[in-house]
PDB file of N, CA, C and O in Angstrom, chain B, residues numbered from 101:
ATOM      1  N   UNK B 101      14.254  78.432-105.144  1.00  0.00           N
ATOM      2  CA  UNK B 101      13.676  77.102-105.232  1.00  0.00           C
ATOM      3  C   UNK B 101      12.158  77.237-105.303  1.00  0.00           C
ATOM      4  O   UNK B 101      11.565  78.067-104.614  1.00  0.00           O
ATOM      5  N   UNK B 102      11.547  76.424-106.131  1.00  0.00           N
ATOM      6  CA  UNK B 102      10.086  76.395-106.236  1.00  0.00           C
ATOM      7  C   UNK B 102       9.542  75.207-105.462  1.00  0.00           C
ATOM      8  O   UNK B 102      10.141  74.132-105.434  1.00  0.00           O
ATOM      9  N   UNK B 103       8.391  75.424-104.834  1.00  0.00           N
ATOM     10  CA  UNK B 103       7.684  74.325-104.195  1.00  0.00           C
ATOM     11  C   UNK B 103       6.255  74.330-104.723  1.00  0.00           C
ATOM     12  O   UNK B 103       5.752  75.348-105.197  1.00  0.00           O
ATOM     13  N   UNK B 104       5.624  73.181-104.631  1.00  0.00           N
ATOM     14  CA  UNK B 104       4.229  73.042-105.047  1.00  0.00           C
ATOM     15  C   UNK B 104       3.389  72.966-103.782  1.00  0.00           C
ATOM     16  O   UNK B 104       3.535  72.034-102.991  1.00  0.00           O
ATOM     17  N   UNK B 105       2.515  73.937-103.589  1.00  0.00           N
ATOM     18  CA  UNK B 105       1.669  73.987-102.406  1.00  0.00           C
ATOM     19  C   UNK B 105       0.250  73.598-102.777  1.00  0.00           C
ATOM     20  O   UNK B 105      -0.379  74.234-103.622  1.00  0.00           O
ATOM     21  N   UNK B 106      -0.251  72.546-102.138  1.00  0.00           N
ATOM     22  CA  UNK B 106      -1.583  72.023-102.410  1.00  0.00           C
ATOM     23  C   UNK B 106      -2.495  72.323-101.225  1.00  0.00           C
ATOM     24  O   UNK B 106      -2.115  72.095-100.076  1.00  0.00           O
ATOM     25  N   UNK B 107      -3.677  72.825-101.493  1.00  0.00           N
ATOM     26  CA  UNK B 107      -4.645  73.137-100.437  1.00  0.00           C
ATOM     27  C   UNK B 107      -5.837  72.191-100.539  1.00  0.00           C
ATOM     28  O   UNK B 107      -6.341  71.913-101.627  1.00  0.00           O
ATOM     29  N   UNK B 108      -6.270  71.708 -99.390  1.00  0.00           N
ATOM     30  CA  UNK B 108      -7.397  70.791 -99.304  1.00  0.00           C
ATOM     31  C   UNK B 108      -8.330  71.238 -98.188  1.00  0.00           C
ATOM     32  O   UNK B 108      -7.943  71.994 -97.297  1.00  0.00           O
ATOM     33  N   UNK B 109      -9.558  70.759 -98.254  1.00  0.00           N
ATOM     34  CA  UNK B 109     -10.481  70.865 -97.135  1.00  0.00           C
ATOM     35  C   UNK B 109     -10.643  69.463 -96.581  1.00  0.00           C
ATOM     36  O   UNK B 109     -10.851  68.509 -97.331  1.00  0.00           O
ATOM     37  N   UNK B 110     -10.547  69.341 -95.271  1.00  0.00           N
ATOM     38  CA  UNK B 110     -10.696  68.047 -94.630  1.00  0.00           C
ATOM     39  C   UNK B 110     -12.157  67.652 -94.505  1.00  0.00           C
ATOM     40  O   UNK B 110     -13.052  68.452 -94.773  1.00  0.00           O
ATOM     41  N   UNK B 111     -12.389  66.419 -94.097  1.00  0.00           N
ATOM     42  CA  UNK B 111     -13.749  65.902 -93.985  1.00  0.00           C
ATOM     43  C   UNK B 111     -14.566  66.614 -92.906  1.00  0.00           C
ATOM     44  O   UNK B 111     -15.793  66.517 -92.900  1.00  0.00           O
ATOM     45  N   UNK B 112     -13.902  67.328 -91.996  1.00  0.00           N
ATOM     46  CA  UNK B 112     -14.608  68.085 -90.959  1.00  0.00           C
ATOM     47  C   UNK B 112     -14.680  69.570 -91.298  1.00  0.00           C
ATOM     48  O   UNK B 112     -15.095  70.380 -90.469  1.00  0.00           O
ATOM     49  N   UNK B 113     -14.276  69.929 -92.518  1.00  0.00           N
ATOM     50  CA  UNK B 113     -14.385  71.310 -92.962  1.00  0.00           C
ATOM     51  C   UNK B 113     -13.181  72.192 -92.691  1.00  0.00           C
ATOM     52  O   UNK B 113     -13.197  73.375 -93.029  1.00  0.00           O
ATOM     53  N   UNK B 114     -12.138  71.641 -92.088  1.00  0.00           N
ATOM     54  CA  UNK B 114     -10.936  72.427 -91.796  1.00  0.00           C
ATOM     55  C   UNK B 114     -10.049  72.525 -93.035  1.00  0.00           C
ATOM     56  O   UNK B 114     -10.095  71.663 -93.913  1.00  0.00           O
ATOM     57  N   UNK B 115      -9.242  73.583 -93.095  1.00  0.00           N
ATOM     58  CA  UNK B 115      -8.294  73.769 -94.203  1.00  0.00           C
ATOM     59  C   UNK B 115      -6.979  73.076 -93.879  1.00  0.00           C
ATOM     60  O   UNK B 115      -6.502  73.126 -92.745  1.00  0.00           O
ATOM     61  N   UNK B 116      -6.395  72.427 -94.888  1.00  0.00           N
ATOM     62  CA  UNK B 116      -5.121  71.729 -94.730  1.00  0.00           C
ATOM     63  C   UNK B 116      -4.275  71.973 -95.973  1.00  0.00           C
ATOM     64  O   UNK B 116      -4.802  72.205 -97.061  1.00  0.00           O
ATOM     65  N   UNK B 117      -2.958  71.919 -95.799  1.00  0.00           N
ATOM     66  CA  UNK B 117      -2.071  72.113 -96.950  1.00  0.00           C
ATOM     67  C   UNK B 117      -0.988  71.047 -96.972  1.00  0.00           C
ATOM     68  O   UNK B 117      -0.636  70.456 -95.952  1.00  0.00           O
ATOM     69  N   UNK B 118      -0.482  70.830 -98.154  1.00  0.00           N
ATOM     70  CA  UNK B 118       0.608  69.889 -98.374  1.00  0.00           C
ATOM     71  C   UNK B 118       1.623  70.602 -99.251  1.00  0.00           C
ATOM     72  O   UNK B 118       1.297  71.044-100.353  1.00  0.00           O
ATOM     73  N   UNK B 119       2.864  70.715 -98.760  1.00  0.00           N
ATOM     74  CA  UNK B 119       3.917  71.427 -99.484  1.00  0.00           C
ATOM     75  C   UNK B 119       4.936  70.417 -99.987  1.00  0.00           C
ATOM     76  O   UNK B 119       5.528  69.674 -99.204  1.00  0.00           O
ATOM     77  N   UNK B 120       5.134  70.396-101.304  1.00  0.00           N
ATOM     78  CA  UNK B 120       6.088  69.486-101.929  1.00  0.00           C
ATOM     79  C   UNK B 120       7.289  70.304-102.394  1.00  0.00           C
ATOM     80  O   UNK B 120       7.182  71.101-103.327  1.00  0.00           O
ATOM     81  N   UNK B 121       8.424  70.105-101.745  1.00  0.00           N
ATOM     82  CA  UNK B 121       9.590  70.952-101.984  1.00  0.00           C
ATOM     83  C   UNK B 121      10.289  70.667-103.315  1.00  0.00           C
ATOM     84  O   UNK B 121      10.849  71.585-103.914  1.00  0.00           O
ATOM     85  N   UNK B 122      10.272  69.444-103.781  1.00  0.00           N
ATOM     86  CA  UNK B 122      11.030  69.107-104.983  1.00  0.00           C
ATOM     87  C   UNK B 122      10.121  68.610-106.108  1.00  0.00           C
ATOM     88  O   UNK B 122      10.449  67.637-106.786  1.00  0.00           O
ATOM     89  N   UNK B 123       9.007  69.261-106.302  1.00  0.00           N
ATOM     90  CA  UNK B 123       8.056  68.870-107.336  1.00  0.00           C
ATOM     91  C   UNK B 123       8.504  69.397-108.702  1.00  0.00           C
ATOM     92  O   UNK B 123       9.188  70.417-108.795  1.00  0.00           O
ATOM     93  N   UNK B 124       8.114  68.700-109.731  1.00  0.00           N
ATOM     94  CA  UNK B 124       8.353  69.146-111.103  1.00  0.00           C
ATOM     95  C   UNK B 124       7.602  70.451-111.315  1.00  0.00           C
ATOM     96  O   UNK B 124       6.394  70.512-111.083  1.00  0.00           O
ATOM     97  N   UNK B 125       8.301  71.502-111.756  1.00  0.00           N
ATOM     98  CA  UNK B 125       7.629  72.790-111.910  1.00  0.00           C
ATOM     99  C   UNK B 125       7.012  72.995-113.293  1.00  0.00           C
ATOM    100  O   UNK B 125       6.612  74.107-113.636  1.00  0.00           O
ATOM    101  N   UNK B 126       6.936  71.932-114.081  1.00  0.00           N
ATOM    102  CA  UNK B 126       6.335  72.035-115.400  1.00  0.00           C
ATOM    103  C   UNK B 126       4.998  71.325-115.521  1.00  0.00           C
ATOM    104  O   UNK B 126       4.514  71.108-116.632  1.00  0.00           O
ATOM    105  N   UNK B 127       4.401  70.967-114.413  1.00  0.00           N
ATOM    106  CA  UNK B 127       3.129  70.244-114.441  1.00  0.00           C
ATOM    107  C   UNK B 127       1.982  71.203-114.737  1.00  0.00           C
ATOM    108  O   UNK B 127       1.967  72.335-114.251  1.00  0.00           O
ATOM    109  N   UNK B 128       1.022  70.744-115.537  1.00  0.00           N
ATOM    110  CA  UNK B 128      -0.127  71.606-115.828  1.00  0.00           C
ATOM    111  C   UNK B 128      -1.254  71.346-114.827  1.00  0.00           C
ATOM    112  O   UNK B 128      -1.191  70.405-114.035  1.00  0.00           O
ATOM    113  N   UNK B 129      -2.267  72.179-114.875  1.00  0.00           N
ATOM    114  CA  UNK B 129      -3.346  72.112-113.884  1.00  0.00           C
ATOM    115  C   UNK B 129      -4.096  70.777-113.918  1.00  0.00           C
ATOM    116  O   UNK B 129      -4.509  70.281-112.870  1.00  0.00           O
ATOM    117  N   UNK B 130      -4.275  70.198-115.087  1.00  0.00           N
ATOM    118  CA  UNK B 130      -5.007  68.931-115.186  1.00  0.00           C
ATOM    119  C   UNK B 130      -4.263  67.805-114.474  1.00  0.00           C
ATOM    120  O   UNK B 130      -4.876  66.988-113.786  1.00  0.00           O
ATOM    121  N   UNK B 131      -2.957  67.762-114.637  1.00  0.00           N
ATOM    122  CA  UNK B 131      -2.138  66.716-113.993  1.00  0.00           C
ATOM    123  C   UNK B 131      -2.165  66.885-112.483  1.00  0.00           C
ATOM    124  O   UNK B 131      -2.337  65.914-111.746  1.00  0.00           O
ATOM    125  N   UNK B 132      -1.996  68.117-112.024  1.00  0.00           N
ATOM    126  CA  UNK B 132      -1.982  68.375-110.584  1.00  0.00           C
ATOM    127  C   UNK B 132      -3.342  68.087-109.965  1.00  0.00           C
ATOM    128  O   UNK B 132      -3.422  67.463-108.907  1.00  0.00           O
ATOM    129  N   UNK B 133      -4.412  68.534-110.615  1.00  0.00           N
ATOM    130  CA  UNK B 133      -5.757  68.300-110.081  1.00  0.00           C
ATOM    131  C   UNK B 133      -6.055  66.804-110.015  1.00  0.00           C
ATOM    132  O   UNK B 133      -6.636  66.331-109.038  1.00  0.00           O
ATOM    133  N   UNK B 134      -5.666  66.061-111.040  1.00  0.00           N
ATOM    134  CA  UNK B 134      -5.875  64.614-111.056  1.00  0.00           C
ATOM    135  C   UNK B 134      -5.117  63.943-109.909  1.00  0.00           C
ATOM    136  O   UNK B 134      -5.656  63.063-109.237  1.00  0.00           O
ATOM    137  N   UNK B 135      -3.879  64.353-109.690  1.00  0.00           N
ATOM    138  CA  UNK B 135      -3.078  63.783-108.597  1.00  0.00           C
ATOM    139  C   UNK B 135      -3.696  64.112-107.238  1.00  0.00           C
ATOM    140  O   UNK B 135      -3.708  63.269-106.340  1.00  0.00           O
ATOM    141  N   UNK B 136      -4.206  65.331-107.086  1.00  0.00           N
ATOM    142  CA  UNK B 136      -4.848  65.708-105.826  1.00  0.00           C
ATOM    143  C   UNK B 136      -6.120  64.889-105.594  1.00  0.00           C
ATOM    144  O   UNK B 136      -6.404  64.480-104.467  1.00  0.00           O
ATOM    145  N   UNK B 137      -6.874  64.654-106.652  1.00  0.00           N
ATOM    146  CA  UNK B 137      -8.090  63.843-106.521  1.00  0.00           C
ATOM    147  C   UNK B 137      -7.750  62.406-106.154  1.00  0.00           C
ATOM    148  O   UNK B 137      -8.439  61.797-105.336  1.00  0.00           O
ATOM    149  N   UNK B 138      -6.691  61.856-106.754  1.00  0.00           N
ATOM    150  CA  UNK B 138      -6.257  60.502-106.416  1.00  0.00           C
ATOM    151  C   UNK B 138      -5.821  60.417-104.959  1.00  0.00           C
ATOM    152  O   UNK B 138      -6.152  59.459-104.260  1.00  0.00           O
ATOM    153  N   UNK B 139      -5.075  61.424-104.503  1.00  0.00           N
ATOM    154  CA  UNK B 139      -4.638  61.471-103.112  1.00  0.00           C
ATOM    155  C   UNK B 139      -5.843  61.519-102.179  1.00  0.00           C
ATOM    156  O   UNK B 139      -5.870  60.850-101.146  1.00  0.00           O
ATOM    157  N   UNK B 140      -6.821  62.305-102.548  1.00  0.00           N
ATOM    158  CA  UNK B 140      -8.042  62.433-101.758  1.00  0.00           C
ATOM    159  C   UNK B 140      -8.800  61.106-101.667  1.00  0.00           C
ATOM    160  O   UNK B 140      -9.289  60.735-100.600  1.00  0.00           O
ATOM    161  N   UNK B 141      -8.891  60.402-102.789  1.00  0.00           N
ATOM    162  CA  UNK B 141      -9.628  59.136-102.836  1.00  0.00           C
ATOM    163  C   UNK B 141      -8.971  58.037-102.005  1.00  0.00           C
ATOM    164  O   UNK B 141      -9.657  57.126-101.542  1.00  0.00           O
ATOM    165  N   UNK B 142      -7.653  58.107-101.806  1.00  0.00           N
ATOM    166  CA  UNK B 142      -6.938  57.075-101.047  1.00  0.00           C
ATOM    167  C   UNK B 142      -7.225  57.130 -99.548  1.00  0.00           C
ATOM    168  O   UNK B 142      -7.098  56.118 -98.859  1.00  0.00           O
ATOM    169  N   UNK B 143      -7.611  58.300 -99.036  1.00  0.00           N
ATOM    170  CA  UNK B 143      -7.924  58.466 -97.612  1.00  0.00           C
ATOM    171  C   UNK B 143      -6.809  57.924 -96.717  1.00  0.00           C
ATOM    172  O   UNK B 143      -7.064  57.251 -95.719  1.00  0.00           O
ATOM    173  N   UNK B 144      -5.577  58.232 -97.094  1.00  0.00           N
ATOM    174  CA  UNK B 144      -4.412  57.731 -96.368  1.00  0.00           C
ATOM    175  C   UNK B 144      -4.033  58.580 -95.159  1.00  0.00           C
ATOM    176  O   UNK B 144      -3.390  58.082 -94.235  1.00  0.00           O
ATOM    177  N   UNK B 145      -4.418  59.838 -95.150  1.00  0.00           N
ATOM    178  CA  UNK B 145      -3.960  60.752 -94.115  1.00  0.00           C
ATOM    179  C   UNK B 145      -5.123  61.187 -93.234  1.00  0.00           C
ATOM    180  O   UNK B 145      -6.104  61.756 -93.713  1.00  0.00           O
ATOM    181  N   UNK B 146      -4.998  60.910 -91.938  1.00  0.00           N
ATOM    182  CA  UNK B 146      -6.057  61.317 -91.020  1.00  0.00           C
ATOM    183  C   UNK B 146      -5.440  61.855 -89.738  1.00  0.00           C
ATOM    184  O   UNK B 146      -4.317  61.511 -89.370  1.00  0.00           O
ATOM    185  N   UNK B 147      -6.193  62.692 -89.083  1.00  0.00           N
ATOM    186  CA  UNK B 147      -5.774  63.262 -87.810  1.00  0.00           C
ATOM    187  C   UNK B 147      -7.017  63.460 -86.964  1.00  0.00           C
ATOM    188  O   UNK B 147      -7.948  64.160 -87.364  1.00  0.00           O
ATOM    189  N   UNK B 148      -7.029  62.844 -85.802  1.00  0.00           N
ATOM    190  CA  UNK B 148      -8.154  62.953 -84.871  1.00  0.00           C
ATOM    191  C   UNK B 148      -9.492  62.643 -85.545  1.00  0.00           C
ATOM    192  O   UNK B 148     -10.480  63.345 -85.333  1.00  0.00           O
ATOM    193  N   UNK B 149      -9.513  61.597 -86.349  1.00  0.00           N
ATOM    194  CA  UNK B 149     -10.732  61.149 -87.000  1.00  0.00           C
ATOM    195  C   UNK B 149     -11.116  61.906 -88.256  1.00  0.00           C
ATOM    196  O   UNK B 149     -12.173  61.646 -88.831  1.00  0.00           O
ATOM    197  N   UNK B 150     -10.284  62.837 -88.694  1.00  0.00           N
ATOM    198  CA  UNK B 150     -10.586  63.622 -89.891  1.00  0.00           C
ATOM    199  C   UNK B 150      -9.701  63.175 -91.052  1.00  0.00           C
ATOM    200  O   UNK B 150      -8.489  63.026 -90.895  1.00  0.00           O
ATOM    201  N   UNK B 151     -10.311  62.964 -92.215  1.00  0.00           N
ATOM    202  CA  UNK B 151      -9.558  62.747 -93.448  1.00  0.00           C
ATOM    203  C   UNK B 151      -9.071  64.137 -93.861  1.00  0.00           C
ATOM    204  O   UNK B 151      -9.864  64.948 -94.341  1.00  0.00           O
ATOM    205  N   UNK B 152      -7.782  64.422 -93.683  1.00  0.00           N
ATOM    206  CA  UNK B 152      -7.322  65.800 -93.835  1.00  0.00           C
ATOM    207  C   UNK B 152      -7.194  66.265 -95.282  1.00  0.00           C
ATOM    208  O   UNK B 152      -7.161  67.469 -95.534  1.00  0.00           O
ATOM    209  N   UNK B 153      -7.121  65.346 -96.230  1.00  0.00           N
ATOM    210  CA  UNK B 153      -7.045  65.728 -97.645  1.00  0.00           C
ATOM    211  C   UNK B 153      -8.290  65.244 -98.386  1.00  0.00           C
ATOM    212  O   UNK B 153      -8.179  64.576 -99.415  1.00  0.00           O
ATOM    213  N   UNK B 154      -9.461  65.574 -97.875  1.00  0.00           N
ATOM    214  CA  UNK B 154     -10.724  65.061 -98.415  1.00  0.00           C
ATOM    215  C   UNK B 154     -11.119  65.716 -99.733  1.00  0.00           C
ATOM    216  O   UNK B 154     -11.565  65.023-100.647  1.00  0.00           O
ATOM    217  N   UNK B 155     -10.967  67.030 -99.852  1.00  0.00           N
ATOM    218  CA  UNK B 155     -11.429  67.745-101.042  1.00  0.00           C
ATOM    219  C   UNK B 155     -10.346  68.691-101.556  1.00  0.00           C
ATOM    220  O   UNK B 155      -9.939  69.603-100.835  1.00  0.00           O
ATOM    221  N   UNK B 156      -9.870  68.494-102.787  1.00  0.00           N
ATOM    222  CA  UNK B 156      -8.890  69.428-103.357  1.00  0.00           C
ATOM    223  C   UNK B 156      -9.498  70.821-103.528  1.00  0.00           C
ATOM    224  O   UNK B 156     -10.635  70.959-103.980  1.00  0.00           O
ATOM    225  N   UNK B 157      -8.733  71.845-103.164  1.00  0.00           N
ATOM    226  CA  UNK B 157      -9.213  73.225-103.255  1.00  0.00           C
ATOM    227  C   UNK B 157      -8.387  74.029-104.253  1.00  0.00           C
ATOM    228  O   UNK B 157      -8.946  74.676-105.138  1.00  0.00           O
ATOM    229  N   UNK B 158      -7.065  73.995-104.120  1.00  0.00           N
ATOM    230  CA  UNK B 158      -6.218  74.786-105.017  1.00  0.00           C
ATOM    231  C   UNK B 158      -4.786  74.264-104.995  1.00  0.00           C
ATOM    232  O   UNK B 158      -4.395  73.483-104.128  1.00  0.00           O
ATOM    233  N   UNK B 159      -4.023  74.722-105.979  1.00  0.00           N
ATOM    234  CA  UNK B 159      -2.603  74.383-106.059  1.00  0.00           C
ATOM    235  C   UNK B 159      -1.859  75.585-106.618  1.00  0.00           C
ATOM    236  O   UNK B 159      -2.372  76.316-107.466  1.00  0.00           O
ATOM    237  N   UNK B 160      -0.644  75.776-106.127  1.00  0.00           N
ATOM    238  CA  UNK B 160       0.160  76.875-106.649  1.00  0.00           C
ATOM    239  C   UNK B 160       1.634  76.570-106.467  1.00  0.00           C
ATOM    240  O   UNK B 160       2.036  75.865-105.541  1.00  0.00           O
ATOM    241  N   UNK B 161       2.433  77.119-107.378  1.00  0.00           N
ATOM    242  CA  UNK B 161       3.872  77.067-107.234  1.00  0.00           C
ATOM    243  C   UNK B 161       4.291  78.292-106.436  1.00  0.00           C
ATOM    244  O   UNK B 161       3.811  79.400-106.678  1.00  0.00           O
ATOM    245  N   UNK B 162       5.192  78.083-105.481  1.00  0.00           N
ATOM    246  CA  UNK B 162       5.718  79.186-104.683  1.00  0.00           C
ATOM    247  C   UNK B 162       7.230  79.180-104.850  1.00  0.00           C
ATOM    248  O   UNK B 162       7.892  78.171-104.603  1.00  0.00           O
ATOM    249  N   UNK B 163       7.762  80.312-105.270  1.00  0.00           N
ATOM    250  CA  UNK B 163       9.202  80.426-105.479  1.00  0.00           C
ATOM    251  C   UNK B 163       9.814  81.224-104.335  1.00  0.00           C
ATOM    252  O   UNK B 163       9.388  82.339-104.034  1.00  0.00           O
ATOM    253  N   UNK B 164      10.821  80.630-103.706  1.00  0.00           N
ATOM    254  CA  UNK B 164      11.521  81.274-102.611  1.00  0.00           C
ATOM    255  C   UNK B 164      12.885  81.730-103.107  1.00  0.00           C
ATOM    256  O   UNK B 164      13.648  80.946-103.670  1.00  0.00           O
ATOM    257  N   UNK B 165      13.178  82.989-102.895  1.00  0.00           N
ATOM    258  CA  UNK B 165      14.470  83.539-103.298  1.00  0.00           C
ATOM    259  C   UNK B 165      15.269  83.845-102.043  1.00  0.00           C
ATOM    260  O   UNK B 165      14.804  84.571-101.165  1.00  0.00           O
ATOM    261  N   UNK B 166      16.468  83.291-101.958  1.00  0.00           N
ATOM    262  CA  UNK B 166      17.340  83.512-100.823  1.00  0.00           C
ATOM    263  C   UNK B 166      18.340  84.602-101.165  1.00  0.00           C
ATOM    264  O   UNK B 166      19.018  84.537-102.190  1.00  0.00           O
ATOM    265  N   UNK B 167      18.428  85.599-100.306  1.00  0.00           N
ATOM    266  CA  UNK B 167      19.373  86.694-100.497  1.00  0.00           C
ATOM    267  C   UNK B 167      20.307  86.725 -99.293  1.00  0.00           C
ATOM    268  O   UNK B 167      19.911  87.181 -98.221  1.00  0.00           O
ATOM    269  N   UNK B 168      21.544  86.247 -99.451  1.00  0.00           N
ATOM    270  CA  UNK B 168      22.486  86.250 -98.328  1.00  0.00           C
ATOM    271  C   UNK B 168      22.806  87.679 -97.885  1.00  0.00           C
ATOM    272  O   UNK B 168      22.951  88.576 -98.716  1.00  0.00           O
ATOM    273  N   UNK B 169      22.914  87.879 -96.593  1.00  0.00           N
ATOM    274  CA  UNK B 169      23.261  89.180 -96.032  1.00  0.00           C
ATOM    275  C   UNK B 169      24.742  89.195 -95.650  1.00  0.00           C
ATOM    276  O   UNK B 169      25.478  90.101 -96.040  1.00  0.00           O
ATOM    277  N   UNK B 170      25.173  88.194 -94.890  1.00  0.00           N
ATOM    278  CA  UNK B 170      26.590  88.054 -94.554  1.00  0.00           C
ATOM    279  C   UNK B 170      26.852  86.611 -94.149  1.00  0.00           C
ATOM    280  O   UNK B 170      25.931  85.860 -93.827  1.00  0.00           O
ATOM    281  N   UNK B 171      28.125  86.241 -94.173  1.00  0.00           N
ATOM    282  CA  UNK B 171      28.557  84.921 -93.726  1.00  0.00           C
ATOM    283  C   UNK B 171      29.739  85.116 -92.786  1.00  0.00           C
ATOM    284  O   UNK B 171      30.721  85.768 -93.142  1.00  0.00           O
ATOM    285  N   UNK B 172      29.643  84.555 -91.593  1.00  0.00           N
ATOM    286  CA  UNK B 172      30.719  84.699 -90.616  1.00  0.00           C
ATOM    287  C   UNK B 172      31.961  83.954 -91.107  1.00  0.00           C
ATOM    288  O   UNK B 172      31.867  82.885 -91.710  1.00  0.00           O
ATOM    289  N   UNK B 173      33.111  84.539 -90.836  1.00  0.00           N
ATOM    290  CA  UNK B 173      34.380  83.900 -91.214  1.00  0.00           C
ATOM    291  C   UNK B 173      34.593  82.660 -90.368  1.00  0.00           C
ATOM    292  O   UNK B 173      34.215  82.619 -89.197  1.00  0.00           O
ATOM    293  N   UNK B 174      35.205  81.643 -90.975  1.00  0.00           N
ATOM    294  CA  UNK B 174      35.511  80.418 -90.224  1.00  0.00           C
ATOM    295  C   UNK B 174      36.631  80.699 -89.239  1.00  0.00           C
ATOM    296  O   UNK B 174      37.611  81.374 -89.553  1.00  0.00           O
ATOM    297  N   UNK B 175      36.458  80.161 -88.034  1.00  0.00           N
ATOM    298  CA  UNK B 175      37.468  80.324 -86.979  1.00  0.00           C
ATOM    299  C   UNK B 175      38.359  79.108 -87.028  1.00  0.00           C
ATOM    300  O   UNK B 175      37.873  77.978 -86.970  1.00  0.00           O
ATOM    301  N   UNK B 176      39.662  79.321 -87.134  1.00  0.00           N
ATOM    302  CA  UNK B 176      40.617  78.219 -87.120  1.00  0.00           C
ATOM    303  C   UNK B 176      41.321  78.195 -85.780  1.00  0.00           C
ATOM    304  O   UNK B 176      41.660  79.240 -85.225  1.00  0.00           O
ATOM    305  N   UNK B 177      41.538  76.999 -85.265  1.00  0.00           N
ATOM    306  CA  UNK B 177      42.166  76.854 -83.950  1.00  0.00           C
ATOM    307  C   UNK B 177      43.658  76.691 -84.062  1.00  0.00           C
ATOM    308  O   UNK B 177      44.342  76.556 -83.047  1.00  0.00           O
TER     309      UNK B 177
END
């Protein structure tokens, strides 16, 4: 599964991230950057007086591969 990981700097200089698990994996950098800027301008998310998504920093797709090792047999009563 791919997720879209967005990195921001908050208004107090701290690093923050937003992970979107079911994002379209065909988006180009211009679309993602524009969406991050819009999110930043809305100032909807704050924590302890800090706008946590104040400045867009980076975005990346992260692909997670699951490799099963074993599965326990179901116990029937």
